N, C-alpha and C positions, 0 to 999 in steps of 0.2 A: 511586394514580397519576393525574396530571392528564391528562384526555383531550385537552385542548388541545395538550399536547406531542406526543401521539400523532398527532393530525390535522395538526400542523404539521411532523411529522417528514419527513425527506427521502424515506424509502421510500414513505410514503403519498402525498406530492406527486408522486413519479415515477409511482406507480400511477395516480393521477388523470389525469395528463397522458397516460399510455399508454392509459387508458380513453377519453379524448377522441379520441386519434388512432385507436383502434380503432373508435369510433363513426363518425368521419368516413369511414374506409375501409369500414366496414360499410354505411353509407348509400349511398356511391358504388357499392359492389358490388350492393346491393339494387336501385338504380335501373338499373344496367346489366343485372342479372339479370331485372328486370321487363320491360325493353324487349326483351330477347332472348326471354323466354317469350312475350310478346305477339306479336312478329314470327313466332316459331315456330308459334304457334297460327293466325295468319293464313295462314301458308304451308301448313299442313295443311288449312285450309278451302279454299284455292285448289286444292290438290291433289285434295281430294275432289270439288270442283265441276267440275273440268276434264273428267272422263269423261262427266258429265251433258251438258255443253255439246256435246261431240263426238258424243254419242248423238243429240241432237236435230238437229244439223247433218246427220248421216247419214240420219235419217228424212226430213228435208226434201229432201235431195238425191235420194232414191229415190221419194218419193211426193208431194212438194210440201207446201204449207201444210195441205192437207186431211188428209194422213196424220198430220201433227204434231198437229192439233186432235183427230183421232180417237184418237190415242194418249193425249193428255191426258185426254180424257173417259172413256176406257176404263180408266184406272189410278186407284186410290184416292189421294187427295191426301196421305195420311200414310204411304204405302208406297213403298219403293224410291227411285229417283232423283227422283221427282216431288216429294218433300218439299223439295228444294232449289230448286224452281221456285216463286218467290214470286208472280209475276204474268206474264200473257201477253196482249198486245193485238194485234189485227189491224190492217190498214192503215187501217181506218175509225175506230180508236180504241176499238173495243168489246173488253171483256174476254172472252177465250175460254178462259182457264185460270189456275191459280194460286190461292192462298188470299187474296191481298190485291189491292185495286183500286189499283194504283200507276201513276202517270204520271211517268216519269223519262226524261231524254234519254240517249242512248247515252254510255257512258263507262267508265273503268276501275274498279277496285275502290275502294269507299268505304264509310264508316260512316254509316248513316242511322237516324233514329228513326222507327219504324213503330207505329201504334196497333194492336197485335196483340191486346190483351186485350179482353174483352167490355165493360169499363167505359171503354175508350178510352185506358187507360194506355199510353204509348209504351214500346216496347222497342227496344233497339239491335240493328241487324242489320249484318252485313258482307256487301255485295252488289255485283253487277256487272250492268250493262245490256248485252245483246247483241242485235243485229239478225240474225235467221235467216230468210232469205227475206222474206216480207211480215209476219212476226211479230216483235214486240219482247218479248224475254224479260227478266225480272229474276230472276237467280239469286243465291242467298246462304244464309247461316246466321244464326240468332240468336246474339248474343254473350253471352247470359246464362250458358250453360254455361262459356264461355271466361272470363268475368269471375269466375265462382265459383272457377275454378282460380287466377286471379290473386289473388283475395282470400285464398285459403288460403295461397298463396305469400308474400304480404305479411305475413300474421299469423304464419306460421312464422318468417320472418326477424325480426319484431319480438320474438317470444318468445325466440328464440335470442340476439338482440342484448341484450335486457334481462337474460337469465340470465348471459351472458358479462360484461356490465358489472358486475352485482352480484357475480359471482365475483371479478372483478379488484379491485373496491373492497374486498371482504372480505379477499382475500389481501393487499392493500396495508395494510389496517388491522392484520391479524394480524402482518405483517412489521414494520410500524412499532412495534406494541405490543411485540414481542419485542426490537427494537433499543432501544426506550425503557427497557425493564426492565434490559437490559444496561448502558445508559448510567447509569441511576440507581444500579445496584450499583457501577459504576466510580466514580461521583461519591462514593458513600458511603465506598468504600475510600480514595480520595484525601483525603477530609476526615479520615478516621481517621488516615492517615499524617501529614497536616499537624498533627493534634492530638497527635502524639507516638508513635503506635503504628507503629514502624518495621517491624514484621512484617506490617502490612496490605498485601495485594496485590490487584490487580484480578482478578475472576473470569474464567476462560477456559473456554468451553464446548467440547464435543467437536465441534461443527459446524465449527469453525475457519474462520469467515467473516471478512470484512474487519474487523469490530469485534473479533473474537477475536485477530486478528493484531496489531491496534493495541494491544490489552491486553497481549499477550505482549511487544511492544516496550517498552511503558511499564513493565511489570514488570521488564524488564531494567534500565531506567533507575532504577527504584525500588531494585532490588538494589544498583546502583552507588552511588546516593545514600545508602542505608542504610549501606553500607560506609564511605563518606566521612564520614558523621556519626559512626559508631563510631570511625573513625580520628581524627576531630577531637576527640571527647571523650577518647580515649586520649591523644592528643598534648597536649591541654590539661593533663591530669593529669601526664603525663610532663614537660612543660615546667615546670609549677609545682614539681615534685619536683626536677628537675635544676637549675633556676635558684635554688632556695631555698638549696642548700648553698653555692655560691660567693658568693652575695649575703650570706648570713649570715656566712661567713668574712671577707669584705671588711669587713662592718659591725663585727664583733668586732675585726678588726685595726685599724680606724680608732679605735674606742673605746680600745683598748690604747695606740695611738699618742698619743691625747690624755692618757692617764694618764701615759705616759712623759714627755711634754712638760711636764706640770704638775710632775713631779718633777725637771725640769731635765735630763733625758736626751734624747739625739738618737734619735728613733724611725725611723731610716733603714731598718733591716731590716724592721720591721713594716709601714712604708708600702710598701716594695717588694713584700712578700707580698700586701698588699691590692691593689696595682696589678696584680699577676699574676692575682689572682682576677677583677678587673674586666676585664682583657684577655681572659681565658678566657670571661667572660660576654658580652663584646662579640662574640667569635668565634662563640658559640652563636647570638646574634641574627643575625649576618651569614649563618650557614649556614641558619637558618630562613627568612630573607628570600630567599636565593638559591633555595631549594627552592620557596618559594611563587611566586616570579616564574617559574620554569621551568614549574611546574604550571599557572600562569595565563597562559602564553604571553606573558610580558613579559620585557624585558631581553635579548631575543635579537637578534643581529645579522641583517642580511639573509641569508637562507639562500643557500648557495652549494655548488658541487661541492667536496667535501672529499677531499683525497688522504690516505688513511689511512696509507700508507707513510711519508709525510713526517711526519705527526703522531706516529706510533708511534716513528719514529727519533729525533725531537726529545725526546720525553718520556723515552726510554730513556737518552739521553746524560745527562740530569739525574739520574735515579734510580740509574744505575749508580754514580755518585759517592756518593749518599746511602747505598746499600746497602753499599758498601765501608767507609764511615765507621762503619757499625753492625756491622761484622764479618761481613757477609753477601756473597753473590755474586749477580749478576744476568746473565742471558743474553738476548739479543735474537734472535728467530727470525723472519726475513722470508721470504716466498714467492719462488720464482723467477718472473720475469715480472711483468707489470703486473696490478694489481687494479682492478676498476671503482670509480669514485668513488661516494661517498654524498652525498645532499643534506642539508645541515645546517649546524651552527655549529661550526667547528673549535675555537673557544675552549671551548665546552661539552664537546666530546669529550675535549679535553686535560684539563679539570678532572676528568672521569669517570675517566680513566686515572690521573691523579695520585692520586685518592682510593683507587683499588684498589691501586696500588703502595705508597702510604703505609700502608695497612692491613697489607699483607704485611710491610713493614719493621717497623712498630710492634709487631705481634704475633709477629714472628719472633724467633729467638734466634741466638746466634753460630753461624755455620756454615750458617744457612738459605740455601737456593738458590731464587732467584726467576727464573721464566721469563716473558718477555713475548713472545707469539707472535701473528703476523698470518697468516691463512691463508684459503684458499678454502673455501666450503661450498655445498651445493646451493641454499641460500636467498640467499646473498650473502657478502660479506666477514665474517670472524669474527676477533675479538680475544680472546685468552686471557691471563689472569694466573694463573699457578700457582706455589705455593710449597711448601716442605717443612716448614713450621712446624707449630704445634699443630692448625691447622684449626678447623672449627666442628662441633659435635655435630649429628648428623642431625636431632634434635628441635628445634634452634634455627635451622636453615637457612631455614625458612619465615618466620621472624620477623625476620631480620637486616635486612630492608629497612624495617621499621617505625621510625618516628622515635623516637629516644632509647633504642632497645633495645640492651642490651649483655649478652652472655653472661657467666656467672659468672666464667669464667676470664679475661675481658677487663677486668674492673672494676679490676684492679690497674694497668692501663696508662692512659696519657693518652688522652683522647678524650671525645666527647660523644654518641656513638650516632647521629650524623647523616650520617656519611660515606657509608655504603651507601644511605641514603635518597636522598641527592643523586644517587648513581650510578643508582639505579632511575628517578628522575625524568628524568635526561638520556636514559637508554635509551628510556624510554617516549616522550619528546618526539621521538626520531628513529625511532620505529617499530621499535626493535631488541628482540630477545628476549634476556633475561639469565637464565642458569641457574648453579646452584652444584652442585658434585660433589666427591667425595672424591679427593684427589690421591695418597693412600696413600704416604707421609703428607702431610698438609697439605690445602690447599684449592685447588680449581680454579674460577675464575670465567670464564664464557664469554659473550661478548656477540656476537650474530649480527645483522648489519644486513641488512635486506631491500634490494630495488631502490630506486632513487632515488624512484620513484613511491609507495613504501610509507611514506615518512617522513611523520609527522603534523605538517607545517609549515604556517604560515599562508598561504604563497603557493602551496601545492600543491592 
């Protein structure tokens, strides 16, 4: 696997960006936390020093400066509150107490460097100068302990930040690596499909993440494409088979006509037979072209609201005459009240009904009764064409919509096996569901239209 593809993957880039954002937020939080910790420690130092200042104010108020000096000299410098007394000078400027010889003007809390070590190395102190009677006190604490706490805080934040950043980057790498492996397997499956393996499918993991859902969608498209490729191959074989016979008969008829002409005879009948074969061949080509145009969303008029009642009534008037001429009867059954319109092409729907009715007439016998029914259904308007003819065997019903398929019992009648294929294409084009069932006896074909919004039309 190319690591460059992993590092350039979207998951890794997003993780890097998230890590940068985390680092910025972490640094801002660290700065704010450091300042808060520092201020909190200063506040605690002030809180610890305040009682000491009050104590010396009280001693001075009760005994004057002499009592304060006596207290300072009588208390060890490293014990009790005296530890926070850094320097005390009298009115003459002489040092009378404290560990350091400091000369500072009165003022609030401040940070000062004091040479506290034996070698003169300065240390930072947080101190305050107070005038108590005639004595000038310098109270405060060394910042070294506080600074150690701050250093520990900063180090801890740096370690946590580094660990989180590395964890984020590692997680991003692993995620990008996993996605990259999935994409490579998907690419291999697509290349296999393109190479002719129509059974190849994209792998789908049980995690069902976004890549898996895309793979599932693409597998659905590959399934459909595989079916179309199979149908195309089957149609190509069927077309070559069905076109070969009328073309061969027409060719033989013309050759026979030439022989008759050479013998001085008039080949009128032979030429008419050849012409009939060519007309049949042309009809097959026209049907194939119409089906292809419907499936390819071509040759369709501007979609409009279609009144099915009017369409069904018009086609019924035509085929009632056709049925009577064939020794059959046809009944029209319309619903009471109005039906919702469907969005589509009235000419295509008329052609679909004409094919269904013509099938019923062609494959029916004397006395066959045909019913054309328009009704309501929970899904939408429904059209039924039912007859009492021979019907279609259950094993053949799933194949009758395939191009050029003809059941054994139908091979003795005229036709090319494309009528129901065109019916299916028109139904699919309008988002309608078509089903076949036994009419006991005969066949029942039911076409159920959905709402106008369900039609798969170009302007919807």
